[in-house]
BAFI-3210 file (N, C-alpha, C; in Angstrom, 3 decimals, decimal comma, padded with zeros to 6 digits):
// residues 139
n [1|2|3|4|5|6|7|8|9|10|11|12|13|14|15|16|17|18|19|20|21|22|23|24|25|26|27|28|29|30|31|32|33|34|35|36|37|38|39|40|41|42|43|44|45|46|47|48|49|50|51|52|53|54|55|56|57|58|59|60|61|62|63|64|65|66|67|68|69|70|71|72|73|74|75|76|77|78|79|80|81|82|83|84|85|86|87|88|89|90|91|92|93|94|95|96|97|98|99|100|101|102|103|104|105|106|107|108|109|110|111|112|113|114|115|116|117|118|119|120|121|122|123|124|125|126|127|128|129|130|131|132|133|134|135|136|137|138|139]
n.u [000,829|000,432|001,207|001,300|003,218|005,004|005,821|004,059|003,589|000,656|-000,554|-002,254|-005,167|-006,493|-009,192|-011,351|-011,041|-011,429|-014,087|-015,318|-014,698|-016,180|-018,752|-018,804|-018,363|-020,767|-022,660|-021,940|-021,943|-019,581|-016,834|-015,943|-013,212|-012,432|-010,919|-007,940|-005,043|-003,126|-000,697|000,832|003,581|005,445|008,052|009,089|009,309|011,092|013,357|013,670|012,179|012,115|014,594|013,629|010,948|008,688|008,725|007,884|005,302|001,908|-000,428|-004,012|-006,977|-010,202|-012,889|-013,350|-012,307|-010,893|-007,859|-005,769|-002,875|-001,123|001,189|004,052|004,554|007,207|007,923|005,974|006,968|009,291|008,029|006,407|008,355|009,645|007,612|006,981|009,209|009,131|006,596|005,477|002,985|000,087|001,562|003,839|002,466|001,333|003,724|004,746|002,729|003,348|005,445|008,360|011,479|014,836|016,690|014,979|014,196|016,732|017,262|015,097|015,754|018,036|017,054|015,259|017,076|017,905|015,891|015,861|018,539|019,398|021,060|019,153|016,948|018,056|018,513|015,934|015,102|016,742|015,673|013,180|013,904|014,812|012,434|010,933|012,196|014,574|017,071|019,541|019,950|022,686|025,150]
n.v [-001,145|002,315|004,891|008,160|008,669|006,592|003,065|000,425|-002,710|-004,550|-005,975|-006,296|-005,733|-002,448|-001,586|-000,068|-000,430|-003,222|-003,370|-001,812|-003,407|-005,679|-004,723|-004,183|-006,729|-007,936|-006,542|-007,118|-009,756|-011,196|-013,611|-014,478|-013,941|-012,009|-009,627|-009,613|-009,867|-011,694|-011,825|-009,925|-009,782|-009,754|-010,394|-009,663|-006,945|-006,726|-008,094|-006,703|-005,125|-005,120|-003,009|000,415|-000,181|001,301|003,670|002,646|002,009|001,990|004,320|004,641|006,344|005,895|007,422|010,197|009,451|007,116|005,703|003,484|001,794|-000,027|-002,647|-002,694|-004,328|-005,226|-005,530|-007,501|-009,695|-010,138|-010,938|-013,117|-014,880|-015,490|-016,670|-018,822|-020,409|-021,080|-022,153|-023,012|-024,179|-022,229|-019,874|-020,124|-020,386|-017,845|-016,364|-017,130|-016,043|-013,328|-013,124|-012,777|-011,220|-012,600|-010,884|-009,534|-011,659|-012,344|-010,130|-010,370|-012,813|-012,363|-010,629|-012,429|-014,130|-012,594|-013,125|-015,839|-017,721|-020,233|-023,236|-025,142|-023,563|-021,945|-023,832|-024,561|-022,089|-021,979|-024,108|-022,992|-020,941|-022,579|-023,980|-021,860|-021,387|-019,995|-021,021|-021,858|-020,257|-018,408|-016,753]
n.w [000,010|-000,601|001,277|002,407|000,335|000,631|000,552|002,117|003,880|002,987|004,867|007,864|005,643|005,609|007,757|006,748|004,052|003,782|004,655|002,611|000,415|001,085|000,791|-001,987|-002,925|-002,113|-003,457|-006,235|-006,376|-005,873|-005,291|-001,865|-001,251|-003,150|-003,119|-001,953|000,169|-000,225|-001,918|-000,618|001,260|004,096|004,177|001,642|001,880|003,864|002,704|000,426|-002,297|-005,934|-007,356|-007,976|-007,969|-006,842|-008,389|-010,812|-010,513|-011,732|-011,704|-011,388|-011,463|-009,974|-010,029|-007,771|-005,255|-005,172|-005,800|-007,494|-007,590|-009,891|-010,356|-012,414|-015,640|-015,859|-013,061|-012,524|-013,862|-012,294|-009,936|-010,692|-011,666|-009,356|-007,861|-009,725|-009,751|-007,011|-006,605|-008,939|-011,314|-011,839|-011,737|-013,299|-015,706|-015,910|-016,036|-018,472|-020,222|-019,964|-021,663|-021,246|-022,038|-022,469|-021,173|-019,386|-017,864|-016,668|-015,100|-013,334|-012,208|-010,839|-008,838|-007,600|-006,417|-004,269|-002,534|-002,140|-001,933|-002,233|-003,463|-004,559|-005,250|-007,222|-009,108|-009,898|-010,940|-013,057|-014,587|-015,155|-016,874|-019,001|-019,725|-020,624|-023,026|-023,093|-022,748|-020,217|-016,972|-016,570|-014,749]
ca.u [000,009|001,130|000,703|002,099|004,305|005,879|005,094|004,003|002,959|-000,748|-001,135|-003,573|-005,867|-007,149|-010,619|-012,211|-010,891|-012,174|-015,586|-015,819|-014,553|-017,317|-019,896|-018,697|-018,590|-022,142|-023,314|-021,625|-021,995|-018,244|-016,359|-015,621|-011,853|-012,224|-009,917|-007,166|-003,638|-002,244|000,654|001,542|004,491|006,295|009,494|009,402|009,685|012,396|014,439|013,704|011,434|012,986|014,968|012,818|009,611|007,730|008,680|007,283|003,805|000,997|-001,649|-005,229|-008,088|-011,514|-013,663|-012,518|-011,837|-010,085|-006,668|-005,251|-001,586|-000,817|002,574|004,405|004,870|008,545|007,816|005,171|007,875|010,053|007,277|006,015|009,529|009,926|006,430|007,002|010,255|008,787|005,373|005,082|001,623|-000,419|002,553|004,565|001,686|001,274|004,945|004,763|001,815|004,042|006,412|009,584|012,704|015,841|017,193|014,015|014,361|017,927|017,086|014,209|016,396|019,043|016,242|014,741|018,161|017,988|014,842|016,173|019,782|019,761|021,281|018,080|016,146|018,804|018,341|014,591|015,121|017,453|014,695|012,119|014,408|014,790|011,106|010,462|012,942|015,667|018,341|019,595|020,385|024,140|025,734]
ca.v [000,040|003,532|005,787|009,405|008,609|005,433|001,761|-000,377|-003,995|-004,457|-006,965|-006,588|-004,711|-001,484|-001,910|000,659|-001,108|-004,476|-003,008|-001,473|-004,600|-006,601|-004,081|-004,396|-008,211|-008,277|-005,792|-007,711|-011,221|-011,746|-014,550|-013,863|-013,341|-011,310|-008,597|-010,132|-009,402|-012,864|-011,522|-008,987|-010,646|-008,917|-010,673|-008,935|-005,646|-006,909|-008,453|-005,761|-005,138|-004,831|-001,681|001,216|-000,591|002,398|004,561|001,986|001,835|002,656|004,752|004,865|006,812|005,319|008,323|011,184|009,056|005,885|005,596|002,194|001,664|-001,456|-003,044|-002,770|-005,616|-005,554|-006,160|-008,701|-010,719|-010,483|-011,702|-014,368|-015,834|-016,041|-017,599|-019,920|-021,200|-021,515|-022,950|-023,532|-024,105|-021,046|-018,701|-020,427|-020,082|-016,424|-015,787|-017,330|-015,087|-012,028|-013,196|-011,935|-011,437|-013,067|-009,833|-009,272|-012,792|-012,268|-009,113|-010,952|-013,951|-011,619|-010,151|-013,575|-014,706|-011,892|-013,652|-017,198|-017,858|-021,630|-023,989|-025,803|-022,598|-021,577|-024,951|-024,418|-020,812|-022,429|-024,932|-022,095|-020,392|-023,603|-024,227|-020,678|-021,314|-018,997|-021,676|-021,831|-019,040|-018,390|-015,397]
ca.w [-000,015|-000,602|002,343|002,398|-000,521|000,879|000,450|003,377|003,641|003,011|005,795|007,278|004,891|006,536|008,055|005,846|002,695|003,874|004,666|001,189|-000,443|001,399|000,113|-003,370|-003,098|-001,904|-004,621|-007,508|-006,137|-006,119|-004,228|-000,596|-001,216|-004,436|-002,832|-000,861|000,268|-000,247|-002,457|000,239|002,055|004,875|003,814|000,477|002,330|004,690|001,840|-000,705|-003,599|-007,087|-007,497|-008,803|-007,930|-006,619|-009,519|-012,007|-010,275|-012,750|-010,948|-012,054|-010,624|-010,106|-009,369|-007,097|-003,968|-005,136|-006,764|-007,436|-008,273|-010,409|-010,566|-013,924|-016,320|-015,428|-011,725|-012,520|-014,302|-011,126|-008,882|-011,257|-011,798|-008,047|-007,553|-010,580|-009,223|-005,640|-006,442|-010,272|-011,694|-012,627|-011,806|-014,577|-016,880|-015,922|-016,414|-019,970|-020,856|-020,034|-022,665|-020,870|-022,830|-021,651|-020,314|-018,238|-016,846|-015,977|-014,036|-012,383|-011,497|-009,881|-007,707|-006,809|-005,566|-002,969|-001,699|-001,891|-002,579|-002,131|-004,760|-005,048|-005,868|-008,366|-010,103|-010,328|-011,745|-014,359|-015,313|-015,606|-018,079|-020,105|-020,156|-021,424|-024,264|-023,011|-022,352|-018,775|-016,471|-016,217|-014,426]
c.u [000,839|000,421|001,775|003,350|005,302|005,082|005,144|003,269|001,470|-001,348|-001,208|-004,129|-006,477|-008,582|-011,481|-012,183|-011,648|-013,607|-016,109|-015,706|-015,787|-018,642|-019,919|-018,976|-020,071|-023,023|-023,208|-021,600|-020,648|-017,829|-016,000|-014,199|-011,519|-011,033|-009,133|-005,750|-002,722|-000,861|001,503|002,314|005,436|007,801|009,965|009,877|011,053|013,530|014,660|012,893|012,460|013,300|014,066|011,337|008,525|007,658|007,943|005,759|002,999|-000,284|-002,880|-006,323|-009,390|-012,432|-012,752|-011,898|-010,894|-009,116|-005,942|-003,878|-001,271|000,682|002,860|004,586|006,197|008,535|007,025|006,108|008,773|009,193|006,833|007,219|009,788|008,786|006,540|008,095|009,938|007,605|004,914|003,595|001,246|000,581|003,458|003,739|001,525|002,524|005,076|003,900|002,456|005,049|007,710|010,719|013,766|016,461|016,269|014,087|015,664|017,816|016,119|014,951|017,390|018,286|015,780|015,752|018,364|016,919|015,190|017,503|020,356|020,116|020,095|017,188|016,778|018,592|016,986|014,457|015,691|016,438|013,566|012,658|014,380|013,357|010,499|011,259|014,096|017,021|018,400|019,992|021,835|024,510|027,149]
c.v [001,192|004,440|006,950|009,218|007,424|004,117|001,116|-001,650|-003,904|-005,607|-006,305|-005,452|-003,741|-001,863|-001,331|-000,044|-002,560|-004,345|-002,622|-002,664|-005,625|-006,042|-004,378|-005,918|-008,534|-007,659|-006,474|-009,122|-011,832|-012,795|-013,904|-013,258|-012,650|-010,233|-009,196|-009,684|-010,591|-012,574|-010,632|-009,854|-009,682|-009,179|-009,881|-007,485|-005,736|-007,210|-007,558|-006,038|-004,814|-003,352|-000,839|000,841|000,484|003,375|004,025|001,722|002,607|003,034|004,935|005,257|006,261|006,289|009,319|010,610|007,687|005,893|004,217|002,303|000,253|-001,568|-003,039|-004,170|-006,081|-006,216|-007,377|-009,890|-011,061|-011,409|-013,090|-015,381|-016,430|-017,017|-018,938|-020,935|-021,809|-022,427|-023,513|-023,204|-022,851|-019,950|-018,874|-020,005|-018,559|-015,722|-015,977|-016,443|-013,698|-011,893|-012,398|-012,319|-012,035|-012,055|-009,563|-010,371|-012,783|-011,256|-009,666|-012,058|-013,281|-011,137|-011,436|-014,189|-013,827|-012,391|-015,069|-017,596|-019,318|-022,282|-024,626|-024,744|-022,043|-022,595|-024,771|-023,172|-021,246|-023,250|-024,132|-021,447|-021,312|-023,765|-023,022|-020,477|-020,343|-019,725|-021,664|-020,527|-019,164|-016,933|-015,377]
c.w [-000,013|000,367|002,476|001,620|-000,311|000,877|001,888|003,105|003,873|003,892|007,178|006,493|005,936|006,661|007,086|004,425|002,773|003,928|003,297|000,318|-000,205|000,790|-001,360|-003,681|-003,096|-003,135|-005,992|-007,444|-006,448|-005,060|-003,067|-000,656|-002,481|-004,278|-001,766|-000,837|000,333|-000,849|-001,550|001,323|002,728|004,544|002,575|000,838|003,091|003,726|000,704|-001,886|-004,764|-007,123|-008,414|-008,862|-007,858|-007,853|-010,803|-011,651|-011,283|-011,970|-011,887|-011,135|-011,061|-009,330|-008,599|-005,822|-004,007|-006,238|-006,471|-008,201|-008,631|-010,573|-012,112|-014,403|-015,818|-013,989|-011,665|-012,906|-013,142|-010,167|-009,360|-011,409|-010,324|-007,592|-008,475|-010,048|-007,804|-005,679|-007,810|-010,527|-012,352|-012,654|-013,106|-015,770|-016,977|-016,440|-018,031|-020,710|-020,892|-021,136|-022,441|-021,862|-021,924|-020,670|-019,120|-017,263|-016,116|-014,826|-012,921|-011,512|-010,469|-008,657|-006,916|-005,999|-004,222|-001,943|-001,217|-002,655|-002,615|-003,514|-005,345|-005,805|-007,097|-009,448|-010,668|-011,271|-013,123|-015,195|-015,805|-016,920|-019,239|-020,585|-020,923|-022,690|-024,247|-022,531|-020,814|-018,318|-016,036|-015,931|-014,869]
res [m|v|e|a|g|s|l|r|c|a|r|p|l|p|g|w|l|q|e|d|a|n|a|v|r|s|e|l|s|l|p|e|n|w|l|n|n|e|p|a|d|e|s|l|f|r|l|g|l|p|a|g|f|m|e|r|l|v|p|r|n|f|g|p|l|l|r|v|s|f|i|s|r|y|d|q|i|h|f|k|l|y|a|a|a|d|q|g|g|r|h|f|t|d|l|g|k|l|s|p|t|k|d|e|l|i|a|a|a|r|w|t|f|t|q|d|a|s|d|a|f|r|q|v|v|d|e|v|f|q|a|l|g|h|g|g|f|h|e]
***
């Protein structure tokens, strides 16, 4: 969440936001968890977001009282590579749909290694590179 020009972890969601999300859910018959903070991870803030993350946020206004900042495609690639290597499944599919270039994947891999530097994780990242048709990851 952006508060006073700074990022903060969105866990927990502010009460006002949860209340409004529940009202929207009820009005539009959405699933109970349609708005969630599952991707918000305190460790991402402790270990560091990709450099320049906040400057790449894409703000969009929804009326006079709601402004939502979306993460950039570049940062989505970072997070999806991390999630694909950690969990696979839909995250790998999502990463493929972003059609990352090898240079984007290399930048993302370097960031993911700040989150998990284990040899096993590096091996899985290498396998993701191969599965996306970019050969292996080699620094």
